[in-house]
Each structure stands twice: as C-alpha cells, then as structure tokens.
N, C-alpha and C positions, 0 to 999 in steps of 0.2 A: 870688283863688285859682283860680277857674275859668279865667281867662286863662292863668295859669302852667301849669295842668294841660293846657290845650289846646296850649300851646307845647311842653311835654314830649312830648305824644302825637304832635304833628307831627314833632318831632325824632327821636323813637324810630322812627316810621314811615319817615322818610327814611333813617335809618341801616339799618333792616331792609331797605329796598328796595335800598340800595347793597350790603349784604352778599349779598342774594339774587342780585343781578346779577353780583357778583364770583364767587360760587360757580358760578353757571350758566356764566359765561365760562370759568372755569378747568377745569370738567369736560370740555367739548368739546376744549379745548387738550390736556388729558391723553389723551383718546381718540385725537386725531389723532397725538400723539407715539407712543402705543403702536402704532397702525396703521402709522405710518411705520417704526418699528423692525422690525415684523414684515415689512413689504414689503422692507426692506433685507436681512433675514436670509434670506427665502425665495429671492430670486434668487441670493444667495451659495451657499446649500445646493444649488440646482439646478445652478449653474455648476460647483461642485466635483464633483458627481456626474457631470455630462457629461464633464468633463476626465478623471476616473478611467475612465469607460467607454471614451473614445477611447484612452487609454493602454493599457488592457487589450486592446482589439481590435488596436491596433498591435503590441503585443508578441506576441499570438497569431499575427498574420499573418506577422511576421518569423520566428517559430519554425517555422511551416508551410513557408515558403520554404526555410529552412535544412534542414529535414528532407527536403523533396523534392529539394533540390540534392545533399545527401549521398547519398540513395538513388540518384539518377541517376548520380552519380560512381562509386558502388560497382558498379552494373550495368555501366557502361562498363569499369571495371577488370576485372571478372569476364569480360566478353566478350573483352577484349584478351588476358587470360591464356589463355582457352580457345582463341582463334584461334592464339596462338603455339604452344600445345601441339599443336594439330591440324597446324600447319605442320611442327613438329619430327617428329611421328610419321610424317606422309606422307613427309618427306625421308628419314628413316631407313629406312622401308619400301622406298622407291625404290632407295636405295643398296644395301640387302640383296638386292633383286631383281637389280640389275646384278651384284653380287658373285657371287651364286649362279649366274647364267647364265654368267658368265665362267669360274668355276671348273669348271662342268660341261663347257663346250666344251674347256677346256684338258685336263681329265682324259681326255675322249673321244679327243683327238688323241694324248695321251701313250700311252694304252693301244693305239691303232692302230699307232703307229710304234715306241714303246718303244726308241728308239735315241738317238743323240747329240742329236736335236732336243729331247730332254727338257730339256737345259740352256738352250736358247733359249727354250723355253716358260716355264721357271722365271723367266728374266730378264724375259720379257714380263709374267708375272703380277706380279713385283715392281714393274715400272714402272707397271702398271695400278693396283696397290694404292697406290703413291705418289700417283698422280693422284686415286684415290678419297679417300685421306686428306686431300689438299689441298682437294678439293671439300667434304668434311665440315667441315674447319676454316673454309673461307670461309663455308659456310652458317651455322655456329655464330656466326661474327663478325657476319654480317648479322642473325641473330636477336637477339643481345645488343644490338647497336646499335638495332634496332627497339624492343626493350623499354625501353631507356634513354630513347629519344625519347618513347615513350608516357608513361613516368613523368614526364618533364620537362613535357609538355603538361598532364598531370593536375594536377601541383603548381601550375603557373602558373594553371590554371583555378580551383583552390581559392583561391589568393591573390587573384585578381581578384574572385571572388564575395564573399570576406570583406571586401575593401575596399569593394565596393558596399554590402554590408549595413551595415558600420560607418558609412559616410557617410549612408546612408538614416536610420539610427537617430539620428545626431547632428542631421540636418536636422529630423526629427520632434520631437525634444526642444526644439530651438531654437524651432520654431513653437509648441509647447505653452507654453513659458515666456513667449514674447511675447504669446500669447493671454491667459494668466492675468494678466500685468502690465496689459494693456489693460483687462480686465474690472475689476480692482481700481481702476484710475484712474477708470473710468466710475462705479463704485459710490461712490468717495470724492466725486467731483464731485456726484453725485445727492444724497448725504447733506448735503453743504455747502449745496446749493441749497435742499433742504427745510428745513434749520435756519434759513437766511436768511428764507425765507417765514414760518416759525413766529414768529421774532423780530419781523418786521415786523408780523405779525398781532397779536401781544401788545402791541406798542407802540401800534398804532392803537386797540386796545380800551382801553388805559390812558388814552390821550389823550381818548377819548369819555367814559370814566368821570370823569376829572378835570373835563372841561367840565361834565358833568351835576352833579357835586358842587358846583362853583363856582356854577352856576345856582341849585341848591337853597339853598346858603348865602346867596346874595344875596337870594333870596325870604324865607328865614328872618329875615335881618337887617332887611329892610324891614318884615316883619310885626311883629317885636319892637319896632322903633322906633315904628311906628304904635300898637301896643298900649300902649307906655310913654307916648306922648303922650296917648292917651285916658285912661289910668289917672291920669296926673298932673293932667290937667284935672279929672277926676272928683273926685280926692282934694282938690284945691285948693278946688273948690266946696263939698265936704263940710266941710272945715276952716273955710272962711269961715262956713258956716251954723252949725257947732258953736260957733265963737267968738262969733258973735252971740247964740246961745242961751245960752252960758255967761255972757256979759256981762250978760244980762238976769236970770240966776238969782242967788239970794242967795249970800253968801260961805260960809255953812255948807256948802253943797253942794260947794264946791270941794275941801274936805278929803276928803269921802266919795269924790268922783270920783277924786282922786289915789290914795286907797287902792285903789279898784277897779282903776284902771289898773295900779298896781304888782302887785296880785294877778294880773291878767290877763297882764301881762308875764312873771311868774314861771311861771305855768301854761303859757304858750306856750313858754317856754324848756325846761321839763320835757318838754312834748310833742315839741319839736324834738329834744331829746337822745334820747328814747325812739325816735323815728322813725329818727334816724341810726344808733342801735345796732341796731335791727331790720334796717335796710337793709344794714348791715355784716355782720350774721350771715347774712342771706340770700345776700349776695354771696360770703361765705366758703364756704357750703355749695355754691353753684353752681360756684364755682371748683374746689373739691375734687372735685365730681362730674365736671366736664369734664376735670380732670387725670387722674382715674381712668380715664375712657373713653379719653383719649388714650394712657395707658400700655397699656391693654388692646389698643387698635388697633395701637400700635407693636409690642407683643409678638407679636400675631397675625401682623403682616407679617413680623417676624423669623423666626417659626416657619415660615411658608410659604416664605420664602427658603431657610431651612436645609433643609427637606424637598426643595425643588426642586434645590438644589445636591447633596444626598445622592443623590437619584434619578438626576441626570445622571452623577455619579461612578460609581454602581453600574452604569448602562447601559454607560458607557465601559469599565469593568473587564470586564463580561461580554463585550462585543464584542471587546476585546483578547484575552481568554482563548480565545474561540471561534476567532478567526483564528489564534492560535498553535497551537491543537490541530489545526485543519485543515492548517496548513503542516506540522506534525510528521507527520500521517497521510500527506500527499502525499509528503513526502520518504521516509518509510519504504516506501511503495508503490513509488516509483521505484527505490529501492535494491534491493528484493526482485525487481522485474522485471529489473533489470540483472544481478543475481546469477544468476537463472534463465537469462537469455540467455547469459551467459558459460559457465555449466555446460553448457548444451545445445550451444554451439559447440565446447567442449572435447571433449564426448562424440562429436560428429560427426567432429571431427578425429581422435580416437583410432580410431574405427571405420574411417574412410577409410585411415589408416595401416596398421591391421591387415589390411584387405582387400587393399591393395596388396602388403604383405609376403607374405600368403598366395598371391596370384597369382604373384608373383616366384618363391616357393618351388616352386609347381606347374610354372611354366614351366621353371625350372632342372632339376627332376626329369625333366620330359618330355623336355627336350633331352638330358639325360644318358642316359635310356633309349633315345632314338632314336639317339644316337651309338653306344651299345653295340651296338644291333642292326645299325646300318650297318657298324661295324667288323667284327663277326662275319660279316656278309654279304660284305663286301669280302674278308676272309680266305678264306672258303669259295669265293668266285668266283675268287680268284687260284689256289687249289689245283686247282679243277676246270678252269677255262679262262680265260686272260687275255682272250679275245675277247668273253666274255659279260658283262664288268664294265661296259661302257659303258651299256647300257639300264638296268641296275640303279642305276647312279649317277644317271642322269637321273631315274628314278622317285624316288630318295631326295631329290635336290635339289628337285624339284617339291613333294614332301611337306613338306620343311622350310620352303620358301618359303610354302606354304599355311598351315602352323601359325604361322609368324611373322606372316603377314598377319592371321590370326584373333586372335592375341594382341595385336598392335598395335591393331586395331579395337576389341577388347574393352576394353583399357586406355583408349583415347581416349573410348569411350562412357561408361565409368565415371567418368572425370575430368569429362566434360561434365555427366553427371547430378549428380555431387557439387557442381560449381560452380553449376548451376541450383538445387539444393536449398539451398545456403548463401545464394545471392542471394535466393531466395523467403523464407527465414527472416528474413534481414536486412530485407527490404522489410516483412514482417509486423510485425517488432519496431518498425521506425521508425513505421509507421502506428499501432500501439498506443500508443507514447509520445506521438505527436502528438495522438491522440484524448484521452488522459488529461490532457495539458497544456491542451488546449482546454476540456475539462470543468472542470478546476480554475480556469482563468481566468474562465469564465462564472459558476461558483459564487461566487467571491470578489467579482465585480462585482455579482451579485444581493444578496449580504450587505451590501456597502457601500451599495447603493441603499436597501435596507430600513433600515439604520442611519441614513442621512441623513434619510430620510422620517420615521423615528421621532423623531429629535432635533428636526426642524423642527416636527412636530406638538406635541411636549412644550413647545417654546418658545412656539408660538402659544397653546397652552392656558394656559401660565403668564402670558403677557401679558394674555390675556383675563380670567383670574382676578384679576390685580392691578388691571386697569382696573375690573372689577365691584366689587372691595373698596373701591377709592378712591371710586367713585361712591356706594356705600352710605355710606361714612364722611362724604363731603361732604354727602349728603342728611341724614344723622343730625345732623351739626353745624349745618346750616342750620335744621333743625327745632328743635333745642335753643336756638339763638340766637334764633329767632323767639319761642319760649315764654319764655325768660329775659331777653329784651332789655330789658324794662321795669325789671328789677332790677339792671342793670349800669351804674349811673351813675358813681359817684365813683371807683372804684378799678380800672376797666378798664385804665387806663394801666399800673399795676403788673403786673396779670395778663398783659397783652399782652407787656410787656417780658420777664416770666418765661417765657412760652411761646416767644417768639423765641429766648431764650437756650437753652431746652431743645431746641428744634428744631435749632439750630446745633450743640449738643453731640451730639445723636443722629446728625445727618448726618456730623459729623466722625468719630464712632465707627464708623458703618456703612462709610464710605469705606475706611479701612484694612482692615476685615474683608473687604470685597469684594476689595480688592487682594490680600490674602493668599490668599483662596480662588482667585482667578484665577491667581496665581503658582503655587499648589499644583497646580492642574489642569494648567497648562502643564508644570511639572516632571514630574508623573506621566506625561503624554503623551510628553515627551522621553525619559524612562527606558524607557517601553514601546517606543518606536520604536528606541532604541539596543539594547534587548534582542532585539527581532525581527531587527534588522540583524546582530547578533552571531551569533544562532542560524542565520540564513541563510548567513552566511559560513562558520561551522563545518560546516554540512551540505554546502556546496559543496566545501570542502577534503576532507571525508571521502570524498565521491563521487569526486573527482579521484584521491585516494590509492588507493581501491579499483580504479578503472579502470587506473591505472598498474601496480598489483600483478597484476591479471588479465592485462594485456598481457605483462608480463615472464614470467609463468608459461607462457602460450601459446608465447612465443618459445622458452623453455627446453625445453618438450615437443617442439616442432618440431625444434629442433637435435638433441635426443637421438634422435628417430626417424630423422633423416637419418644421424646417425653410426651407428646400429644397422643401417640398410639398407646403408650403405657397407661395414661389417664383414661382413655376410652375403654381399654380392657378392664381396668379396675371398676369403672362404672358398670360395664356389662356384667362382670362377675357379681357385684353387689346386687344388681337387678335380678339376676338368675337366683341368687340365694334367697332374696325376698319372695320371689314367685314360688320357689320350692317350699319355703316355710308356710305360705298361705295354702298350698296344695295339701301339705301334711295335716294342717289344722282342719281343712275341709274333710279329708278322708277320716280323721278321727271322729268328727261330728257325725258323718254318715254311718260309721260303724256303731256309734252309740245309739243312733235312731234305729238301726237294724236290730240291735240287741233288745231295745225296749219293745219293738214290734213283735219280735219272736216270743218274748216273754208273755205279752198280752195274748197272742194267738194260742200259746200253750195253756194259759189259764182258761180261755174260752173253751178249748177242746176238752179240758178236764171237767169243766162244769157241765158241758153237753153230755159227755159220757156218763157222768154221775146221774144226771136227770133221766137219761134213757134206761140206765140200770134200775133206777127207782121205779120208773113206769113198768118196766118188765116184771120186776119183783111183785109190784102191786097187782098186776094182771095175773101173775101165777098164783098169788095168794087168793084172789077172788075166785079163780077157776077151781083151785084145789078143794079137796074134801075138807070137811070140818076137822078131820083128823090132822089135817095138814096145818091147822092154826098154830099148833105148838111149833111145828116145823117152820111155819112162816115167821113166828116170833123169833125163833132161833136164827132164821135166815136174815130177818131184819137186823138182829144184833150183829150177825156176821157181816151183813152188807154194810152196816154203819161202820163197823170196825175196819172192813176192807176200804170203805170210802175215806175214812180218816187216814188209814195207812197210805192209800193212793195219794191223798192230798199232801201228806207229809213227804211221800216219795217225789211227787211233782214239785213241791216247794224246794226239796233238797236238790232235785235235778236242775230247777231254774236257778237256784243259788250257784250250783256247780257251773251251769252254763254262763251265768254272769261272771263268775270268777275266771272261767276259761276265756270268755270274750275279753275281759279286762286284761288278762295275761297276754292274749294274742295282740290286743291293741298296743299294750306296752312294748311287747317284743317288736311289733311292726314299727312303732314310733322310734324305738332304738335303732332298728335296721335302717329306717329312712334317714335318721340323723347321721348314722355312720356313712351311708351312701352319699348324703349331701356333703359330709366332711371330705370323703375321698374325692368327690367330684370337684370340690373347691380346691383341694390340694393339687389334683391333676391340672386344673385350669391354671392355678398360680404357677405350677412348675412349667407348664407349656409357655405361659407369658414370660416367665423368667428366662427360659431357654431362648424364646424369640428375641427378648431384649438383649440377652448376651450375644446372640448371633449378629443382631443389628449393630451393636456396639463394636463387636470384633470386625465386621465388614467396614464400618466407618473408620475404625483405627487403621485397618490395612489400606483403605483408600487414601486417608490422610498421609500415611507413611510413604505410599507410592508417589503421591503428588509432591511431597516434600523432596523425595529422592530425585524426581524428574526436574524440579525447580533447581536443585543443587547442581545436577548434571548440566542443565542449560546454562546456569551462571558460570560454572567452570569452563565450559566450551567457549562461551562468549568472551570471558577474560583471556583465555588462551589465544583466541583469534585476534583480540585487540593487541596482545603482546607481540604476536607474529607480525601483525601489520606495522606496529611501531618499529620493530627490528628491521623489517624490509625497507621502510621509509628512511630510517637512519642510514642503512647501507647504501641506498641510492644517493642520498645527499652526500655521503662521504666519497662515493665514486665520482660524482659530478665535481666535488671540490678538488679531488686529486687530478682529474682530467683538466680542469681549468688551470690549476697551478702548473701542471706539466706543459700545457700549451703556452702559458705566460713565460715559463722558464726558457722553452725552445725559442720563442720570439725574441726574448732579451738576448740570448746567446747569438742568434742569427744577426740581429741588429748590431751587436757589439762587434761580431766578426766582420760584417760589411764596413762598419766605421773604421776598424783597424786596417782592413785592406785598402780602403779609400785614402786613409791618412798616409799609409806607407807609399801608395802609388803617387800621391800628391808630393810627398817629400822627395821621392825619387825624381819625379818630373821637375820639381823646383831645383834640385841639385844639378840635374842635366842642364836646365836653362841657365842657372848661375854660371856653370862652367863655360857654356857656349857664349854667354854674354861677356864674361871676363875675357874669353879668347878673342871675341870680336873687338872688344875695347882695346886689347893689347895690339891687335893687328892695325886698328885705326890709328892708335897712337904712333905706331912705328911708321905707318905710311904717310899720315897727313900732318902730324905735328912736327915742328922743327926740333 
C-alpha cells in the first residue's frame, strides 16, 4: 500500500507540475496577445488623428487662399470701376470746357458784328458741335470696350483660379487616400506577422510540454514496472513461507484461516466501497465548486464587456451630439454674419443713391438759378447796350465752367470714397469669415484629437483590466487545482469533457453577441454620419438660397434707383426747356418794344428838326431885304422839297431799321433755338452716358456677386464631400479594427480550448492507465 500511495503521490505531483507549467505558459501568451492588440490599436488611432489633422489644415489653407483671391479680385474690380469713372468725369469736364470756350468766343464775335456773319457763326457752331458729339461717342465706345475687356480678364482669372484650386484639392485627396491605404496594408502585414510569431511560440511550447510529459510517463512506467517486480518477488516469497507454515499446521486451523480470510475480504470490500463513495462525493463537491466559480467568472467577464460596450456607445453618442451642436452653432453664426453684411451693404447702397440724387437735385437747381440770372442779365444788357454783353457773357461762362468743375470733382471724390468704403467693408467681412472658419476647423480638430485619445485610453484600460482578471482567474484555478488535485482521480475525464462542452457553448454564444454589438455600433455610426451629411447639405442649400435672394433684391433696388434717377433727369430737362422757351419769348417781346420806341424817337427828332428849320427860315426871310423875297420863296420851295426828301429818307431809314431789327430778331430766335437744341442734346447725351455707366456698374456688381456665390457654393460642396469621405474612412477603420480584435479573440479562445482539451485527454489517459495498473495489482494481491 505504501508503494501504491507513493506512485499516486508521484503521479499527482507530476500532473500538478504539468498543469502549473501550462497555466504559467498560457498567462504570458495572453499578456503578449493583449499587448499586441493594444500596439495595433494605438498606431491606428494616432494615424487616424494625423490624417484628420492634415485634412483639416489642408481645407483651412484652401479656404484662406480662396478668401484672399476673392478679396484681391474685388479690390481690382473696384479700382477698375473707379478708374473708368475718373476717366469719364475728366473727359466730360474737358468736353464742357471746350464747349463753353467755343460758345463764349462765338457770342463775343456775334455781338461785335451782329450782321450776316451770324449765320456763318451758327453753321460753324453746328459743325463744331457735330465734331464734339462724335468725339464723345468715340470716347464712350472706348470706355465701354475697356470695361468689357476688364470684365473678360477678371472672369478668365476667376476660372483659372477655380481650376487650380479644384486640381489642388483633388491631388491632396488622392495623396491622403493613398497614404491611408498604405498605412492599412502595413498594419495588416504587422498583425499577420505578430500572429505567426505567437502561433510558432505556442507550437514550440506545446512540443516542449509534450516531450516533458513523455519523459515523465516513461519514468513513471519504469518505476511502476520496477515496483511491480519487487512486489511480486516479495509476495511470492511470502506465499511460499505461508504455504510452508500452513502445511506444517494441523487441518483444524485451515477452516479457521479460511473463515478469517473471508471475513477480511468482506471487510476490505466494504472499506473499498466506502472509500469509493467518499471519493465520489468529494469529487462531486469539488466539481460543483469549480463549476460555480467558472460561472461567476464568466458572468463577471460578460458584465465587464457589457459595461465597456455601453461606455463606448455613450461616449460615441456624446461626441456625435457635441459635433452636431457645434456645426449647428457655426452654421447659425455664419448665416447671421452674412445677413448683417447684406443688410449693411444694402444700407450703404441706399445712402449712396440718396446722396447722389440729392447732389443732382442741388446741381439742377443751381444751374436753373444761374440760367435765370444769366438770362435776366443778358436781357438787361441787350436793353442797355449790345456792346457790354461780351464781358458779362465771358464772366458767366467762366462761372458756369468753375461750378461744373467743382460738381464733377465732388461727384468723383464721393464715388471714390464710396468705392473705397465698400472695398474696406468687403475686405473686413472676408477676413472675419476666414478667421471664424479657421477657429472652427481648429476646434473640431482638437475635439477629434481628444476623442481619439479618450477612446485609445479606454481600450488600453479595458485590455489591461481583462488581462488582470484572466491572470487572477488562472492563478485561482491553479491554486484550486493544486489543493484539490489529490481528490480528482476517477471522474476527471467526465468533468473535463463537460467543461470543454460548456466553454465551446459559451464561446459560440459570445461570438454572435459580439458580432451583433459590432454591427449595431457600425449601423449607429453610419446613421450618424448620414444625418450629419444631410444636415450639412441642407445648411449649404439654405445659405445658397439666401445669397441668391439677397443678390436679386440688391439688383432690383439698383434697377429701381436707376429708373428713378432717369425720370428725375427727364423732368429736369423738360423744366429747363420750358424755362428757355419762356426766356426766348420774353427777349423777343423786349426787342419788339425797343424797336417801336426807337422808331417813335426818330419820328419826334425828325419833326423837331423840321420845325427848327422852318423857324430859322422864317426868321431869315423876315430879316432879309425885300429882294430876298424871291429868294425866300425859292428857299421855301427848296426847304419844303428838302423836308419832303428828309421825311422820305427818315421813313426809308425807319423801314430799313425795322427790317434789320426783324432780321436780327429772327436770327437771334434761330440762334437761341439752335443753342437750346444743342443744350437739350448735350443734356440727353450726358443722361444717357450716366444711365449706361450706372447699368454697366450694376451688371458688373451682379456678375461679381453671382461669381462669389458660385465659388462659395462650390467650396461648401467640396468641404461636405471631404467630410463625408473622412467620416466613411474612420468608420471603415473602426470596423476593420473591431473585426480584427474579434478574430484574434476567437483564435486565442479556440487555442486555449484546444490546449485544455489535449491536456485533459492526456491526464485522463494517464489516470486510466494508473487506475488499470492499480486494479490489476489489487486483483493479483487480494483476490483469490
């Protein structure tokens, strides 16, 4: 019995050593696997964060370039418009100076000569006016062609810049995609290499364990064989001695010995039955205890996995909600800024239009007042003396030229100031939008970095916690096996098979649950990504619609202002034409009165001279000698004839003066009508040029605004596409990482189950051999 106890002790010790070695071997393999998975996850998280940072920085740089380009283009357009307006103003001022000087010279010559040369002067003025009108038409054609060429150059520049920006963004996206594909390939290759190393290590350890177990079995078998040989020799010697002793004893003792042997055999059978029952009960208790502990461990691990999964889902939900809220705030802020900008620009446009309308009204009123004064001055000057009209006209012409110069310079200065103010406001708005976009991009990048770091830390902590729990469970199981190993003899076979089946069932149950959890998380992330993409698209469409509506409103306001100014100019022109007609009629009436007065004065003078001559002649006749009577009679005849002739001459001169006065009045009426017509044509031409310039400026502003709206829409759509691609890439990387971790966990569990099944089978075979050996020895020793 001591030999059998020693054999059992040796076998139990060997089995305990094998189990301890297996447990110690499996613990570092699990630790290495956990560390390997953490190493794979950490580079993936860092790589994804780096790619996101590069994408955010690239998008911010592209937006800054676009904003700067659009600002520079607006500045160029404003400077071009201001230059064109300055050229138009200077050209009109020069033409007015030439016209004023020419008209002053012609009036001076007409007043000096006031004869038939007036018709030649009028023809000359008509020819010069035709030349001036042709010059103004040529200048307008050059200005229009210049503005069209500038617009064509600006449009081509915008198209070229957009093409470069689009090509740059496409190249950056291609590089980013290629970089991410290369990183994924390297990660996959690294994981495959590490798995191959782990498999090779486990195979080598299993080979060493098998060799050690084979050596121990060989030693055990040799020891059992030696002990059996010694036992057999000892029992043979004892039987021979007993037989010799029994042969020498009387026959009566044989019956007693047979009874004693029977009693002993029955007693030993009872003891064996009791021992077997006791061992069975102990084994049942031990198995139940281990099953309960395994259930507790499995439930604990399931709870930890559930808590970890719930924690990760909660963090993802919070992150998604935070990003959605920030995007909503950013969109609302940008919409409010755009609304304020549009309102400010509309107000500035209204103020500018009102200011220009007020200045035009002041100018028209001033010109009307000056014309009234000039007409009154001309009428008075004509009544007093025709010769004094030339210097007065010169002074009036110089005054009108100075006033026109002042008005033109004032309007040019105001237009330049308005253009500079609008350019400064646009530059400030562009800088503000760029700063807000840069801040939003930096904030989103920081939040993504923090989220990535938090998820990596949680995964590392979960991995370390699971590794610690597995180490504690392994140590606990090893300790229990060491304590209970002496009581686990006969039915370890059944218990091991049951545990293997339970583990297989548990693993099979956990695999579909993990798959469902992973699929659920992937679906939630896809839904969140789609929701964010839809919200971004909706926000972009709303902003585009608002911009289009604002542009249409501004265009309508500008058109209305232009039409109003055109109506006011037409009314002013009609009023000036009516005033000129009244002045002309008044001058004609005054001339007619002057003609009648002069004729009456001439008649009185002639009658007075005739009376004086008659008195003189009568006095001479009375004083003369009688002889003089004949001469007096002759003189009376002569005087009467001379008076008649003088009367005829005076009447002829009065008639001639009336004809000359009528001719001069007709010539003056024709000249005044021609001057009024020329003034109307000049005013209409200036109004047409002003309307054309205003329409051209409105068209250029509308084209620039439409181009800016199109660029903003394209940039927003490009940003939405880049964000969708980045989100899809992150979701794919997370899905691949989760699937890889699941596959590694399944392989590790399967490997552990295989090792445990093999070890159990080996231990069962050893126990079966030992039990069979012990039964054979007992049969030989105790049974007859």
